[in-house]
C-alpha positions in Angstrom: -58.1 74.7 93.4 -55.5 75.9 96.0 -56.8 72.9 98.4 -56.2 70.5 95.9 -52.5 71.5 95.5 -51.9 71.5 99.2 -53.3 68.0 99.5 -51.2 66.9 96.5 -48.0 68.5 98.1 -48.6 66.7 101.4 -48.6 63.3 99.2 -45.4 64.0 97.4 -43.8 65.0 100.9 -45.0 61.7 102.4 -43.0 59.8 99.5 -39.9 61.5 100.0 -40.1 60.8 103.9 -40.1 57.2 103.2 -37.1 54.9 102.8 -38.6 53.1 99.9 -37.9 55.4 97.4 -34.0 55.9 98.4 -33.7 52.1 98.5 -35.3 51.9 95.0 -33.0 54.8 93.6 -29.8 53.3 95.1 -30.6 49.8 93.7 -31.5 51.1 90.3 -28.1 53.1 90.3 -26.2 49.9 91.4 -27.8 47.7 88.9 -27.4 50.1 85.9 -23.8 50.5 86.8 -23.1 46.7 86.8 -25.1 46.2 83.6 -23.1 49.3 82.0 -19.8 47.3 82.5 -21.1 44.1 80.9 -20.4 43.0 77.5 -23.2 41.4 76.1 -22.0 38.5 73.5 -19.7 41.0 71.9 -22.8 42.7 70.3 -21.9 46.2 68.8 -25.2 47.7 69.9 -25.2 46.6 73.7 -26.5 49.9 74.8 -30.0 48.3 73.8 -29.6 45.8 76.5 -28.6 48.5 78.9 -31.7 50.5 77.8 -34.0 47.4 78.1 -32.7 46.6 81.7 -32.9 50.3 82.8 -36.3 51.1 81.4 -37.7 47.9 83.2 -36.2 48.7 86.4 -37.4 52.4 86.3 -40.8 51.6 85.2 -41.1 48.7 87.7 -39.6 50.5 90.7 -41.7 53.5 90.1 -45.2 51.3 89.6 -44.6 49.6 92.7 -43.9 52.9 94.7 -46.9 54.7 93.1 -49.3 51.9 93.5 -48.4 51.3 96.9 -48.7 55.1 97.8 -51.8 55.4 95.9 -53.6 52.4 97.5 -52.5 53.6 101.3 -54.0 57.1 100.7 -57.8 56.5 101.3 -57.7 53.6 103.9 -55.1 55.5 106.0 -56.9 58.7 105.9 -60.2 56.9 107.0 -58.5 55.0 109.6 -56.7 57.7 111.2 -60.0 59.9 110.8 -57.9 62.7 109.4 -60.2 62.9 106.3 -63.0 64.0 108.5 -61.0 67.0 109.8 -60.2 67.9 106.1 -63.8 67.7 105.1 -65.0 70.0 108.0 -62.9 72.5 106.4 -63.9 74.2 103.2 -62.5 71.0 101.1 -65.0 69.2 99.3 -64.8 65.4 98.6 -64.0 65.8 95.2 -61.2 68.2 96.0 -59.9 65.5 98.3 -60.0 62.8 95.8 -58.5 65.0 93.1 -55.7 65.9 95.5 -54.8 62.6 96.6 -54.8 61.3 92.8 -52.5 64.4 91.6 -50.3 64.1 94.6 -49.9 60.2 94.2 -49.3 60.6 90.4 -46.7 63.5 91.1 -44.9 61.5 93.5 -44.9 58.7 91.0 -43.7 61.0 88.2 -41.0 62.4 90.7 -39.7 58.8 91.3 -39.9 57.6 87.5 -38.0 61.0 86.4 -35.4 60.4 88.7 -34.9 56.7 87.7 -35.2 57.6 84.2 -32.5 60.3 84.3 -30.2 57.7 86.0 -31.0 55.5 83.0 -30.3 58.2 80.5 -27.0 59.1 82.2 -25.5 55.4 82.4 -26.7 55.1 78.7 -25.1 58.5 77.6 -21.9 56.9 79.0 -21.9 54.1 76.5 -23.2 55.6 73.4 -25.4 58.5 72.0 -29.1 58.3 73.0 -31.6 59.1 70.6 -33.5 62.0 72.3 -36.6 61.8 70.5 -37.3 58.2 71.0 -36.1 58.5 74.7 -38.7 61.3 75.1 -41.5 59.4 73.4 -40.7 56.5 75.6 -40.9 58.7 78.7 -44.1 60.3 77.6 -45.7 56.7 77.1 -44.5 55.4 80.3 -45.6 58.5 82.1 -49.3 57.9 80.8 -49.1 54.4 81.6 -48.0 55.6 85.4 -51.2 57.7 85.3 -53.6 55.1 84.4 -52.1 52.8 87.1 -52.4 55.4 89.6 -55.9 56.2 89.0 -56.7 52.5 89.0 -54.9 51.8 92.5 -56.4 55.1 94.1 -60.0 53.8 93.7 
């Protein structure tokens, strides 16, 4: 089990080394900052529009980053022939696959959590956020991200 977590830790480090994550994070912040300044048709509940825009951005950027990362894991390892080195050590193929999946999912959840945190901060600047509903949305989008990670990794 220790080998699985070590492989997963390497995958998380891989996404933090790339510029894609930082570009998406800054872009989310800029778009949400601009959307927080807008008045949507003089509607009293304008924070709903901000939540819709922010939730869409958070999930789309997290999905793009996660699917791209998960889809590149196995072909990249085979082309670089680093998977053969790992399999020569006491790491089974099952541990390798589970480690890559857990790492891709953890990296995607890291991205989504940071994007969602920015969304909650911008929404709190406008109005009070129903925390139970926000937590339920977070859990449901996390489960969807898990499913997409599993499909992209295979």
